[in-house]
N, C-alpha and C positions, 0 to 999 in steps of 0.2 A: 669788903666790896659789896656785901649784901645789905649793908646798913644804910637805910634811907636818910637817917639823920646825918651820917658822916658825909654822904654825897651832897646833901643840901648845904651843910656847913662849909664844905670844901668849895662848892660852887659860889656861895656867898663871899667867901674869902677871896677867891680869884677875881670876882666881880669888883670888890672894893680895891683890889690891886690893879684894876683897869685892864686885867688880862681877860677881855671879854670873849674872845674866841675859845679860849680854854674853859672858861666858865660855862659857855654854852654847851660844851660836851657833857658836863656833869648835870646841867639843868635838864638836858634832853630826857624826856620820858618820865620826869619826876611828877608832873602835874597830876596824872591819874592816880599815881601811888599816894601822893600827899592827900588828895581828895578822899581816897579810900581809907586813909588812916584817921580821918576825923571821926571821933566817937559819937555815939548816939547820945543826945542830951539827956535821955531818960536813964542812961547807964553810967554817965560820968558827970563830974562837977562842971558847972558853968565855966569856971576858970580854965579847966583842961580843954573844954570844947572851944573856947575863945582862942586859946593858944594854938590849937590845931588849925582853926580857921585863919589865924594870923600868919602861920607858916605858908599856907596856900596862897594867901593874899600877897605876902612878900615875894613868893616865887613868881607869880604872874606880874607883879609890879616890876621886878627885876627884868623879866622877859620884855616888858613894854619899854623899859629904858634901853635895853639892847637893840630893840627894833628901831627906836628913835635914832640911835647912833648910826644905824645902817640906812636911815631914811626910809624905812619900811613903815609908812604911816598907817596903813591898814592893819598890819600886824601889831603895831603899838596900840591902836584903838581897841582891837579885840582883846589884847592882854590886859589893858587897864580896866576894861569892862568886867572881865573875869575876876580881877583883883577886887573890884568894888562889890561884886556879888558876895565875896567872902568877908569883906570888912567895909560896909557901906559908908562909914563915917570918916574914912581916911581922906583928909583934905589934900595931902600931897598927891595921892593918886588921882583925885578929881582934877587937880590943876594940870597934871600931866595928860590926863585924858582930854581936857579942853584944848590943850596945845596940840596934841596929836590930831584931834578932829579938825582943827583950823588948818593945819598943814595938809591934811588929807584933802580937805575941800579945795584949798588953793591948787594942789596938784591935779585934782580932777578937772578944775576949771581950766588950768593950763593945758592939760591933755585934750580937753574938749576944744579949746581954741586952736590948738595945733591941728587937730583932726579937721576942724572946719576950714582952716587955712589950706590944709592939704587937699580937702575936697574941692575948695574953690579953685586951687591951682590946677587940680586934675580936670575940673569942669572947664576952666579957661583953656587948658591944653587941648581938651577934647573939642571945644568950640573952635579953637584956632585950626585944629586939624580938619574939622568938618568944613570950616570956611575955605581952607586951602584945597580940600578935596572938591568942594563945590566949584571953586574958581577953576581948578584944573578941568573938571568936567565941563564947565561952561566954555573954557578955552578950547577944549577938544571938540565940543559941539559946534562952536563958532568956526573952528578950522574945518570941520567936516562940512558945515553949511557953505563955507567959502569954496571949498573944493567942489562940492556939488554944484554951486552956482557957476564956478569956472567951467566945470564939465558941461553943464547945461548950455552955458554961453558958447562954448566951443562946438557943441553939437548943433546949436542953433545956427552958428556961423557956417558950419559945414553944410547943414541942410540948406541954408540960404544960397551958398555957393553952388551946391548941386542943383537947386531949383533954378538959379540963374543960368547955369550951364545948360540945363535941360530946356529952359525957355529959349535960350539962344539957339540951341540945336534945333528945337522945334520951329523956331522962327526961320532959321536957315533952311530947314528941310521943307517947311510948308510954303507952297506957292499958290498965290491967288489965281482964280480962273482967268482974270485979265492978263496976269503975267504969263500964264501958260499959253494963252492965245497969242500974245506978243512974241514969245519965244518960238512958237510953231510958225508964225508968219515970217519971222526973221530967218528961220531955217529954210522955209520954202523959197523965200526971196534969194537966199544964198544958192539954193539948188537951181533956181531959174537962171540966176546970173551965171552959174557954172555951166549949165546946159547951153545958154546963149553963147558963152565964150567958146565952148566946144564946137557948136554949129558954125560960128564965124571962122574958127581955125580950120575946120574941114572945108569950108567954102574957099578959103584962101588957097589951101593945098590943091583943091580941084581946079581952080582957075590957073594956078601956076602950071599944072600938068597940061591943061588944054593949050596954053600958050606955047609950051615946049613942043607939042605935037604939031601945031599949026606952023610953027616956024621951021 
């Protein structure tokens, strides 16, 4: 369980058997250990150093393949780049890196387009809501203006009616000097007629009494 070589070989075997999830368990945490196991070129042969770098390169190459299968394009790009740092002349890794970079670019463009469409839809929805709110506000303002106009018209009609009533009352209550003189003259004439009638009535009574006495 403490053997790095055993874990690495077991992970590679599981990977070749396409048991990728199980292989990932054994690959986990091996990268730093494998990097640390690369000997110093001044203390080891070039063949041994190249072999150690090759194991690290294979490790990251396999991680990149696993990321591709999971459609984790960013993870694949990072893994293949690390693999090429250990073994820059690996054409298979370069091809896989180019593929992963293309897929990552397509995914980013797709996500960007989706975000733009979402933003456009949100802006359209916001604009529609604003237009609806503005229309509602305008309708409310119009209704308020109409109500105010109706109230003003009603108040004006009421004021006109009141003014007309007041004018009629004032006209009825007001009497010109000529009309007042005519009314007074008519009253005096009625009083004179009444007094004249009373005098005539008294005279008749007096005459009737004198006749009765003389007879």
